[in-house]
Each structure stands twice: as structure tokens, then as C-alpha cells.
N, CA, C and O of each residue as an XYZ file, in Angstrom:
720
protein
N     -18.283      7.941    -19.111
C     -17.580      7.038    -20.020
C     -16.517      6.274    -19.225
O     -15.491      6.836    -18.842
N     -16.773      5.005    -18.986
C     -15.876      4.196    -18.180
C     -15.144      3.203    -19.059
O     -15.740      2.232    -19.525
N     -13.857      3.433    -19.294
C     -13.055      2.533    -20.119
C     -12.604      1.297    -19.366
O     -12.345      0.260    -19.977
N     -12.508      1.392    -18.056
C     -12.077      0.279    -17.197
C     -10.687     -0.241    -17.557
O     -10.479     -1.451    -17.650
N      -9.760      0.651    -17.756
C      -8.375      0.270    -18.055
C      -7.786     -0.553    -16.916
O      -6.957     -1.433    -17.148
N      -8.211     -0.271    -15.682
C      -7.657     -0.963    -14.526
C      -8.497     -2.160    -14.073
O      -8.301     -2.682    -12.976
N      -9.416     -2.584    -14.910
C     -10.252     -3.745    -14.598
C      -9.390     -4.960    -14.250
O      -8.485     -5.330    -14.998
N      -9.685     -5.569    -13.108
C      -9.010     -6.772    -12.618
C      -7.531     -6.571    -12.278
O      -6.792     -7.546    -12.138
N      -7.093     -5.312    -12.143
C      -5.724     -5.092    -11.648
C      -5.734     -5.255    -10.138
O      -6.791     -5.303     -9.509
N      -4.545     -5.337     -9.569
C      -4.409     -5.570     -8.136
C      -3.646     -4.420     -7.493
O      -2.571     -4.029     -7.947
N      -4.226     -3.893     -6.434
C      -3.651     -2.747     -5.724
C      -3.425     -3.119     -4.267
O      -4.326     -3.629     -3.601
N      -2.223     -2.863     -3.778
C      -1.907     -3.108     -2.369
C      -1.980     -1.784     -1.629
O      -1.419     -0.783     -2.075
N      -2.681     -1.780     -0.486
C      -2.898     -0.575      0.310
C      -1.905     -0.549      1.472
O      -2.028     -1.316      2.426
N      -0.928      0.337      1.376
C       0.218      0.380      2.293
C       0.082      1.557      3.246
O      -0.239      2.669      2.827
N       0.326      1.311      4.529
C       0.299      2.412      5.481
C       0.581      1.955      6.894
O       0.835      0.775      7.139
N       0.535      2.887      7.814
C       0.851      2.656      9.221
C      -0.063      1.617      9.852
O      -1.257      1.545      9.562
N       0.541      0.813     10.727
C      -0.243     -0.145     11.496
C       0.232     -0.243     12.945
O      -0.541     -0.647     13.813
N       1.480      0.115     13.226
C       1.997     -0.071     14.583
C       2.050      1.226     15.380
O       1.468      1.294     16.463
N       2.717      2.242     14.889
C       2.942      3.457     15.679
C       1.935      4.565     15.418
O       2.055      5.665     15.957
N       0.935      4.266     14.583
C      -0.153      5.201     14.328
C      -1.384      4.367     13.997
O      -1.265      3.246     13.500
N      -2.536      4.901     14.265
C      -3.768      4.200     13.944
C      -3.830      3.965     12.432
O      -3.515      4.860     11.647
N      -4.235      2.766     12.032
C      -4.314      2.493     10.590
C      -5.278      3.425      9.858
O      -5.123      3.652      8.658
N      -6.267      3.964     10.562
C      -7.190      4.909      9.962
C      -8.215      4.230      9.068
O      -8.195      3.014      8.877
N      -9.094      5.031      8.536
C     -10.184      4.538      7.682
C      -9.907      4.789      6.199
O     -10.782      4.566      5.362
N      -8.717      5.245      5.872
C      -8.433      5.613      4.486
C      -8.543      4.424      3.537
O      -8.958      4.592      2.390
N      -8.180      3.233      3.990
C      -8.249      2.057      3.113
C      -9.695      1.785      2.703
O      -9.973      1.492      1.541
N     -10.611      1.885      3.667
C     -12.034      1.673      3.365
C     -12.538      2.740      2.400
O     -13.323      2.440      1.500
N     -12.094      3.976      2.578
C     -12.470      5.059      1.673
C     -12.034      4.736      0.244
O     -12.818      4.890     -0.692
N     -10.791      4.289      0.073
C     -10.269      3.961     -1.268
C     -11.100      2.845     -1.894
O     -11.525      2.952     -3.045
N     -11.328      1.780     -1.138
C     -12.082      0.640     -1.683
C     -13.507      1.047     -2.063
O     -14.018      0.623     -3.099
N     -14.139      1.855     -1.237
C     -15.510      2.298     -1.522
C     -15.551      3.203     -2.760
O     -16.401      3.030     -3.634
N     -14.633      4.162     -2.824
C     -14.627      5.115     -3.940
C     -14.301      4.450     -5.281
O     -14.744      4.914     -6.332
N     -13.530      3.368     -5.240
C     -13.088      2.715     -6.484
C     -13.770      1.371     -6.726
O     -13.324      0.594     -7.569
N     -14.852      1.092     -5.990
C     -15.482     -0.226     -6.126
C     -16.026     -0.475     -7.528
O     -16.092     -1.630     -7.947
N     -16.411      0.540     -8.255
C     -16.911      0.371     -9.616
C     -15.823      0.080    -10.640
O     -16.126     -0.257    -11.784
N     -14.574      0.203    -10.247
C     -13.460      0.007    -11.186
C     -13.066     -1.458    -11.333
O     -12.305     -1.811    -12.234
N     -13.580     -2.307    -10.455
C     -13.247     -3.738    -10.462
C     -11.765     -3.989    -10.180
O     -11.202     -4.984    -10.638
N     -11.140     -3.087     -9.428
C      -9.767     -3.290     -8.958
C      -9.837     -4.232     -7.764
O     -10.729     -4.111     -6.925
N      -8.907     -5.160     -7.689
C      -8.804     -6.077     -6.562
C      -7.856     -5.436     -5.557
O      -6.708     -5.135     -5.883
N      -8.339     -5.226     -4.335
C      -7.529     -4.572     -3.313
C      -6.961     -5.588     -2.340
O      -7.679     -6.450     -1.832
N      -5.669     -5.478     -2.088
C      -5.002     -6.243     -1.038
C      -4.855     -5.307      0.151
O      -4.166     -4.289      0.077
N      -5.512     -5.668      1.247
C      -5.535     -4.831      2.438
C      -4.850     -5.601      3.567
O      -5.299     -6.693      3.914
N      -3.774     -5.062      4.149
C      -3.084     -5.788      5.219
C      -3.939     -5.970      6.476
O      -3.613     -6.791      7.334
N      -5.017     -5.215      6.587
C      -5.934     -5.389      7.719
C      -6.914     -6.538      7.475
O      -7.614     -6.976      8.388
N      -6.952     -7.017      6.234
C      -7.829     -8.129      5.849
C      -7.095     -8.933      4.773
O      -7.438     -8.874      3.592
N      -6.099     -9.671      5.198
C      -5.210    -10.365      4.260
C      -5.974    -11.402      3.422
O      -6.902    -12.037      3.923
N      -5.591    -11.573      2.160
C      -6.327    -12.468      1.262
C      -5.868    -13.930      1.263
O      -6.369    -14.728      0.470
N      -4.945    -14.286      2.120
C      -4.392    -15.631      2.087
C      -5.334    -16.646      2.741
O      -6.104    -16.307      3.640
N      -5.258    -17.870      2.282
C      -6.071    -18.952      2.841
C      -5.763    -19.128      4.324
O      -6.669    -19.248      5.148
N      -4.480    -19.143      4.650
C      -4.094    -19.214      6.062
C      -3.304    -17.947      6.388
O      -2.308    -17.630      5.740
N      -3.769    -17.246      7.393
C      -3.158    -15.971      7.771
C      -2.537    -16.050      9.155
O      -2.992    -16.792     10.025
N      -1.504    -15.276      9.327
C      -0.972    -15.051     10.663
C      -1.693    -13.828     11.200
O      -1.822    -12.818     10.508
N      -2.158    -13.922     12.423
C      -2.947    -12.870     13.040
C      -2.131    -11.577     13.163
O      -0.984    -11.588     13.611
N      -2.754    -10.458     12.752
C      -2.103     -9.149     12.862
C      -3.148     -8.089     13.210
O      -3.363     -7.142     12.454
N      -3.778     -8.261     14.341
C      -4.785     -7.326     14.827
C      -4.146     -6.375     15.834
O      -3.004     -6.589     16.240
N      -4.859     -5.336     16.239
C      -4.319     -4.476     17.310
C      -4.005     -5.280     18.579
O      -3.019     -5.004     19.262
N      -4.837     -6.265     18.889
C      -4.574     -7.104     20.067
C      -3.281     -7.893     19.897
O      -2.515     -8.061     20.847
N      -3.048     -8.371     18.687
C      -1.815     -9.119     18.416
C      -0.607     -8.217     18.600
O       0.383     -8.618     19.210
N      -0.682     -6.989     18.071
C       0.446     -6.067     18.211
C       0.715     -5.753     19.681
O       1.869     -5.668     20.100
N      -0.346     -5.583     20.457
C      -0.179     -5.337     21.896
C       0.490     -6.553     22.563
O       1.392     -6.400     23.387
N       0.040     -7.748     22.199
C       0.621     -8.980     22.737
C       2.103     -9.090     22.366
O       2.933     -9.438     23.206
N       2.425     -8.793     21.110
C       3.816     -8.878     20.668
C       4.693     -7.835     21.349
O       5.850     -8.109     21.668
N       4.152     -6.648     21.572
C       4.913     -5.625     22.302
C       5.230     -6.089     23.722
O       6.319     -5.824     24.232
N       4.285     -6.782     24.364
C       4.542     -7.332     25.701
C       5.607     -8.422     25.636
O       6.451     -8.530     26.526
N       5.563     -9.231     24.573
C       6.592    -10.264     24.391
C       7.974     -9.611     24.273
O       8.951    -10.101     24.840
N       8.044     -8.504     23.532
C       9.321     -7.792     23.417
C       9.796     -7.288     24.774
O      10.963     -7.441     25.135
N       8.873     -6.687     25.519
C       9.226     -6.179     26.850
C       9.758     -7.286     27.749
O      10.624     -7.052     28.592
N       9.229     -8.501     27.563
C       9.650     -9.647     28.372
C      10.864    -10.365     27.793
O      11.315    -11.372     28.341
N      11.398     -9.844     26.677
C      12.592    -10.433     26.086
C      12.356    -11.648     25.211
O      13.302    -12.379     24.919
N      11.123    -11.889     24.783
C      10.805    -13.046     23.931
C      11.025    -12.695     22.459
O      10.093    -12.737     21.655
N      12.250    -12.354     22.121
C      12.577    -11.881     20.775
C      12.402    -12.966     19.720
O      11.962    -12.673     18.608
N      12.736    -14.212     20.045
C      12.570    -15.303     19.078
C      11.103    -15.498     18.711
O      10.777    -15.727     17.546
N      10.227    -15.407     19.696
C       8.791    -15.545     19.439
C       8.314    -14.446     18.491
O       7.618    -14.717     17.512
N       8.692    -13.214     18.790
C       8.274    -12.079     17.956
C       8.857    -12.223     16.555
O       8.176    -11.955     15.565
N      10.116    -12.646     16.472
C      10.743    -12.852     15.163
C       9.944    -13.847     14.323
O       9.652    -13.576     13.158
N       9.593    -14.982     14.896
C       8.859    -16.011     14.144
C       7.509    -15.488     13.683
O       7.114    -15.696     12.536
N       6.808    -14.814     14.570
C       5.477    -14.296     14.212
C       5.574    -13.205     13.138
O       4.877    -13.252     12.124
N       6.440    -12.236     13.377
C       6.524    -11.091     12.457
C       7.187    -11.450     11.131
O       6.859    -10.849     10.107
N       8.102    -12.402     11.120
C       8.719    -12.764      9.837
C       7.690    -13.404      8.916
O       7.772    -13.256      7.696
N       6.727    -14.109      9.485
C       5.651    -14.678      8.667
C       4.762    -13.569      8.094
O       4.390    -13.612      6.921
N       4.426    -12.582      8.922
C       3.640    -11.438      8.447
C       4.410    -10.687      7.367
O       3.847    -10.317      6.337
N       5.685    -10.467      7.607
C       6.531     -9.748      6.642
C       6.548    -10.470      5.300
O       6.395     -9.837      4.256
N       6.733    -11.793      5.318
C       6.738    -12.565      4.061
C       5.406    -12.429      3.336
O       5.376    -12.248      2.119
N       4.316    -12.513      4.069
C       2.986    -12.395      3.455
C       2.783    -11.019      2.841
O       2.326    -10.901      1.705
N       3.121     -9.986      3.593
C       2.909     -8.624      3.097
C       3.803     -8.318      1.894
O       3.356     -7.682      0.939
N       5.045     -8.759      1.931
C       5.927     -8.525      0.785
C       5.489     -9.347     -0.429
O       5.719     -8.947     -1.570
N       4.863    -10.485     -0.181
C       4.307    -11.267     -1.281
C       3.180    -10.498     -1.965
O       3.007    -10.594     -3.180
N       2.418     -9.742     -1.188
C       1.365     -8.916     -1.780
C       1.948     -7.800     -2.634
O       1.363     -7.421     -3.648
N       3.097     -7.272     -2.228
C       3.794     -6.279     -3.064
C       4.177     -6.929     -4.394
O       4.002     -6.331     -5.455
N       4.701     -8.155     -4.331
C       5.065     -8.878     -5.555
C       3.864     -9.062     -6.468
O       3.984     -8.910     -7.684
N       2.727     -9.382     -5.909
C       1.537     -9.734     -6.687
C       0.769     -8.528     -7.233
O       0.040     -8.653     -8.217
N       0.926     -7.378     -6.610
C       0.106     -6.232     -7.019
C       0.635     -5.582     -8.296
O       1.793     -5.749     -8.676
N      -0.264     -4.831     -8.942
C       0.105     -4.048    -10.125
C       0.522     -2.634     -9.738
O       1.325     -2.006    -10.428
N      -0.026     -2.136     -8.632
C       0.332     -0.797     -8.157
C       0.022     -0.697     -6.671
O      -0.674     -1.538     -6.102
N       0.555      0.351     -6.060
C       0.381      0.574     -4.628
C      -0.236      1.945     -4.393
O       0.095      2.926     -5.059
N      -1.142      1.976     -3.425
C      -1.601      3.241     -2.859
C      -1.133      3.222     -1.412
O      -1.421      2.284     -0.669
N      -0.404      4.271     -1.015
C       0.130      4.343      0.345
C      -0.282      5.656      0.983
O      -0.455      6.676      0.316
N      -0.435      5.596      2.299
C      -0.655      6.813      3.087
C       0.364      6.793      4.211
O       0.421      5.843      4.992
N       1.169      7.844      4.290
C       2.208      7.888      5.318
C       2.078      9.148      6.174
O       1.575     10.184      5.739
N       2.549      9.013      7.392
C       2.661     10.135      8.321
C       4.169     10.359      8.469
O       4.838      9.584      9.154
N       4.712     11.398      7.843
C       6.167     11.527      7.717
C       6.955     11.497      9.019
O       8.075     10.987      9.041
N       6.404     12.025     10.092
C       7.154     12.098     11.351
C       6.974     10.852     12.226
O       7.470     10.811     13.352
N       6.264      9.833     11.711
C       6.035      8.602     12.464
C       6.571      7.422     11.669
O       6.157      7.194     10.532
N       7.479      6.682     12.258
C       8.074      5.543     11.573
C       7.061      4.459     11.254
O       6.183      4.156     12.062
N       7.188      3.886     10.089
C       6.374      2.745      9.681
C       7.281      1.842      8.867
O       7.383      1.978      7.648
N       7.929      0.935      9.543
C       8.985      0.154      8.908
C       8.456     -0.764      7.827
O       9.093     -0.928      6.786
N       7.300     -1.367      8.058
C       6.720     -2.233      7.028
C       6.353     -1.445      5.788
O       6.670     -1.857      4.672
N       5.688     -0.313      5.972
C       5.301      0.516      4.830
C       6.534      0.983      4.060
O       6.536      1.010      2.830
N       7.573      1.348      4.792
C       8.809      1.790      4.132
C       9.387      0.686      3.269
O       9.744      0.921      2.115
N       9.483     -0.524      3.821
C      10.040     -1.632      3.037
C       9.148     -1.966      1.845
O       9.653     -2.241      0.757
N       7.836     -1.945      2.033
C       6.923     -2.246      0.929
C       7.050     -1.227     -0.198
O       7.069     -1.597     -1.372
N       7.136      0.043      0.153
C       7.314      1.088     -0.867
C       8.648      0.896     -1.586
O       8.718      1.013     -2.810
N       9.700      0.601     -0.830
C      11.023      0.408     -1.442
C      11.029     -0.791     -2.382
O      11.594     -0.721     -3.473
N      10.406     -1.887     -1.969
C      10.359     -3.080     -2.830
C       9.580     -2.794     -4.113
O      10.014     -3.164     -5.204
N       8.439     -2.141     -3.979
C       7.646     -1.810     -5.168
C       8.420     -0.867     -6.084
O       8.357     -0.995     -7.307
N       9.144      0.069     -5.499
C       9.950      0.986     -6.302
C      11.042      0.238     -7.063
O      11.291      0.525     -8.234
N      11.686     -0.709     -6.409
C      12.731     -1.488     -7.092
C      12.170     -2.255     -8.281
O      12.864     -2.486     -9.271
N      10.895     -2.650     -8.167
C      10.237     -3.344     -9.278
C       9.652     -2.354    -10.280
O       9.040     -2.752    -11.271
N       9.842     -1.071    -10.019
C       9.338      0.016    -10.864
C       7.822     -0.036    -11.032
O       7.291      0.237    -12.109
N       7.137     -0.391     -9.945
C       5.679     -0.364     -9.948
C       5.214      1.047     -9.622
O       5.940      1.790     -8.961
N       4.036      1.432    -10.063
C       3.499      2.734     -9.664
C       3.202      2.731     -8.164
O       2.524      1.838     -7.657
N       3.713      3.731     -7.474
C       3.510      3.857     -6.026
C       2.942      5.251     -5.771
O       3.667      6.245     -5.821
N       1.646      5.313     -5.497
C       0.961      6.572     -5.238
C       0.989      6.807     -3.734
O       0.477      5.989     -2.970
N       1.584      7.923     -3.299
C       1.792      8.163     -1.874
C       1.070      9.432     -1.431
O       1.346     10.530     -1.914
N       0.136      9.250     -0.499
C      -0.519     10.366      0.174
C       0.306     10.689      1.412
O       0.670      9.797      2.178
N       0.594     11.965      1.600
C       1.450     12.369      2.713
C       0.653     13.265      3.657
O       0.205     14.351      3.289
N       0.491     12.774      4.884
C      -0.219     13.541      5.904
C       0.463     14.901      6.055
O       1.675     14.982      6.255
N      -0.330     15.959      5.958
C       0.225     17.304      6.061
C       0.548     17.911      4.707
O       0.924     19.081      4.629
N       0.408     17.133      3.637
C       0.641     17.647      2.286
C       1.924     17.128      1.668
O       2.861     16.739      2.366
N       1.947     17.132      0.358
C       3.091     16.573     -0.379
C       4.379     17.343     -0.148
O       5.465     16.805     -0.367
N       4.281     18.577      0.286
C       5.495     19.351      0.590
C       6.221     18.800      1.823
O       7.340     19.216      2.120
N       5.585     17.867      2.540
C       6.210     17.242      3.713
C       6.822     15.885      3.373
O       7.171     15.121      4.272
N       6.952     15.585      2.090
C       7.519     14.292      1.687
C       8.900     14.109      2.328
O       9.728     15.020      2.288
N       9.150     12.927      2.925
C      10.499     12.674      3.431
C      11.519     12.785      2.299
O      11.281     12.300      1.193
N      12.624     13.409      2.573
C      13.616     13.670      1.525
C      14.073     12.393      0.831
O      14.315     12.396     -0.376
N      14.192     11.306      1.581
C      14.633     10.046      0.967
C      13.631      9.591     -0.087
O      14.015      9.164     -1.176
N      12.337      9.686      0.244
C      11.300      9.331     -0.736
C      11.319     10.281     -1.926
O      11.072      9.868     -3.058
N      11.613     11.552     -1.673
C      11.657     12.540     -2.754
C      12.733     12.188     -3.775
O      12.616     12.537     -4.950
N      13.775     11.499     -3.330
C      14.817     11.057     -4.249
C      14.544      9.687     -4.843
O      15.281      9.236     -5.720
N      13.499      9.019     -4.380
C      13.197      7.667     -4.825
C      12.121      7.613     -5.900
O      12.250      6.869     -6.873
N      11.067      8.391     -5.731
C       9.916      8.339     -6.635
C       9.758      9.648     -7.392
O      10.068     10.714     -6.862
N       9.280      9.574     -8.621
C       8.997     10.813     -9.361
C       7.964     11.659     -8.610
O       7.059     11.105     -7.986
N       8.082     12.979     -8.660
C       7.209     13.859     -7.871
C       5.719     13.697     -8.152
O       4.898     13.959     -7.274
N       5.358     13.271     -9.359
C       3.923     13.158     -9.653
C       3.260     11.968     -8.946
O       2.064     11.738     -9.124
N       4.018     11.216     -8.153
C       3.439     10.130     -7.360
C       3.176     10.538     -5.909
O       2.748      9.707     -5.108
N       3.425     11.802     -5.557
C       3.161     12.304     -4.209
C       1.903     13.172     -4.225
O       1.709     13.993     -5.121
N       1.046     12.972     -3.205
C      -0.248     13.643     -3.160
C      -0.496     14.215     -1.775
O       0.042     13.736     -0.776
N      -1.337     15.269     -1.739
C      -1.688     15.918     -0.480
C      -2.615     15.063      0.380
O      -2.629     15.195      1.603
N      -3.384     14.196     -0.256
C      -4.324     13.351      0.490
C      -4.752     12.162     -0.364
O      -4.473     12.105     -1.561
N      -5.426     11.230      0.267
C      -5.852     10.010     -0.416
C      -6.905     10.307     -1.483
O      -6.933      9.649     -2.522
N      -7.763     11.285     -1.237
C      -8.798     11.626     -2.224
C      -8.172     12.005     -3.568
O      -8.693     11.631     -4.619
N      -7.074     12.736     -3.542
C      -6.414     13.120     -4.796
C      -5.836     11.894     -5.510
O      -5.801     11.856     -6.740
N      -5.387     10.906     -4.757
C      -4.931      9.658     -5.394
C      -6.118      8.959     -6.043
O      -6.027      8.509     -7.185
N      -7.229      8.867     -5.321
C      -8.428      8.223     -5.867
C      -8.852      8.915     -7.159
O      -9.178      8.243     -8.138
N      -8.851     10.239     -7.178
C      -9.210     10.980     -8.397
C      -8.259     10.648     -9.539
O      -8.692     10.508    -10.683
N      -6.972     10.522     -9.244
C      -5.971     10.173    -10.259
C      -6.207      8.760    -10.791
O      -6.141      8.534    -12.000
N      -6.480      7.816     -9.904
C      -6.742      6.432    -10.316
C      -7.984      6.387    -11.203
O      -8.006      5.659    -12.195
N      -9.009      7.150    -10.860
C     -10.217      7.212    -11.703
C      -9.878      7.767    -13.083
O     -10.366      7.248    -14.087
N      -9.057      8.806    -13.153
C      -8.663      9.364    -14.453
C      -7.917      8.325    -15.287
O      -8.135      8.223    -16.495
N      -7.041      7.558    -14.648
C      -6.310      6.504    -15.362
C      -7.286      5.445    -15.843
O      -7.227      5.018    -16.997
N      -8.182      5.020    -14.965
C      -9.144      3.974    -15.301
C     -10.053      4.395    -16.449
O     -10.389      3.578    -17.306
N     -10.451      5.653    -16.470
C     -11.337      6.162    -17.520
C     -10.598      6.518    -18.811
O     -11.227      6.913    -19.792
N      -9.271      6.382    -18.818
C      -8.498      6.701    -20.010
C      -8.238      8.181    -20.193
O      -7.837      8.605    -21.277
N      -8.457      8.978    -19.159
C      -8.241     10.426    -19.234
C      -6.826     10.822    -18.835
O      -6.421     11.969    -19.024
N      -6.076      9.874    -18.286
C      -4.682     10.108    -17.911
C      -3.890      8.896    -18.375
O      -4.266      7.751    -18.123
N      -2.797      9.170    -19.051
C      -1.987      8.080    -19.612
C      -1.266      7.302    -18.520
O      -0.902      7.850    -17.479
N      -1.071      6.029    -18.777
C      -0.254      5.197    -17.888
C       1.199      5.616    -18.040
O       1.673      5.827    -19.156
N       1.899      5.737    -16.938
C       3.321      6.080    -16.938
C       4.092      4.878    -17.494
O       4.164      3.843    -16.831
N       4.669      4.991    -18.695
C       5.333      3.833    -19.311
C       6.577      3.363    -18.554
O       7.039      2.241    -18.760
N       7.120      4.214    -17.679
C       8.274      3.810    -16.872
C       7.869      2.968    -15.663
O       8.724      2.354    -15.025
N       6.569      2.934    -15.341
C       6.116      2.256    -14.132
C       5.071      1.162    -14.368
O       5.152      0.087    -13.774
N       4.125      1.425    -15.204
C       3.029      0.468    -15.381
C       3.444     -0.670    -16.298
O       4.011     -0.442    -17.366
N       3.157     -1.904    -15.872
C       3.393     -3.105    -16.675
C       2.136     -3.971    -16.615
O       2.152     -5.075    -16.071
N       1.055     -3.453    -17.182
C      -0.213     -4.168    -17.109
C      -0.279     -5.271    -18.154
O       0.091     -5.091    -19.314
N      -0.758     -6.404    -17.702
C      -1.055     -7.492    -18.637
C      -2.334     -7.147    -19.389
O      -3.178     -6.398    -18.895
N      -2.463     -7.695    -20.569
C      -3.748     -7.542    -21.266
C      -4.834     -8.124    -20.364
O      -4.578     -9.032    -19.574
N      -6.021     -7.600    -20.489
C      -7.105     -7.955    -19.560
C      -7.371     -9.460    -19.498
O      -7.691     -9.980    -18.429
N      -7.248    -10.159    -20.607
C      -7.537    -11.602    -20.590
C      -6.518    -12.391    -19.771
O      -6.758    -13.554    -19.448
N      -5.388    -11.775    -19.432
C      -4.354    -12.454    -18.627
C      -4.348    -12.013    -17.170
O      -3.535    -12.501    -16.385
N      -5.222    -11.116    -16.801
C      -5.265    -10.643    -15.406
C      -6.072    -11.587    -14.546
O      -6.220    -11.356    -13.346
């Protein structure tokens, strides 16, 4: 029984890109939820007509620019990426994030914080289990948004989509389907 409550909603996939391998978790989420008709915003495949390049090669190039002291160049390039990624936070209805607590991910941190300020649902998978949640995040988001792995988030999203789990009225602000 598929109610499709999340039909045509938009989900931004937040996670490490610089200091840890981005991993295959984003592809897993998109594949597992493809029947839900959720629109996924993936920073590895940005949806904008014109994109600023953000590949592993680009990050390596920018790191060399930093080493050579070309801070203005890196600022111009990364500020454009930052604006684009934060715009996706603005546009999405909810976020699925995967974090590695002992590895910094400044973009993911800012994206989670921005979504939290907008009181959007932010589902966070924590490498090593939810008991490893960074204390700052533990004070930011309700505990039921922390998960041991991405699969448990996918299962939760399916329950919401099928109408088996209620939408959190403090976080979800879904438009009626005809307005999505």
C-alpha cells in the first residue's frame, strides 16, 4: 500500500566530500527510494543549468592553489559552490545526511545548521552508530533524527511515504501535492 505522501518532495543529500570519500550512500538512497518519486539534490551531480565544477580533481587542484597561496582564486571558486549548495538547502523539503563524527565536513555542518534553522527535517546517519553523535548536534536536533546507518533512514522515509509514520509537525512543512 503506497500512499506516496512524499511524492514530488525534494531531498538534499548532505555529507563529506573533502576530508573523506563521498561514498556510495547517496546512490543507495536514490535507488532504494526511486519508487517514491522524491526529487533528490545530490552535490555530486548538481541540478543547476550552469554548475561550478566540484569533482575530486577540482578539489585536488584547489588544494594545490591553497598551498601556493592563491586564496582569492579558491575563495571565488568555493563561494560559488557554497551559494549553490546552500540554495539547495533552501529549496529542499528535507535532508538526509551521513556524517563521520571524527572527520570535519564544513559544508555538511553548515548545510545541516541552515536546514535546522529553517526547522526542516534533517535525518542524520552517523558512522559508528547514533551513540557517536557529536554533542553539538545532539543539542541541535531531536534524538529521533539520528540513525545508526543510512538504511535505517531509508526505512523511516518509506514509513513516512506509506503513511505508516506521522510527519513531525514541528519540522515538516509540505505543500499540497498540486503545489509541489
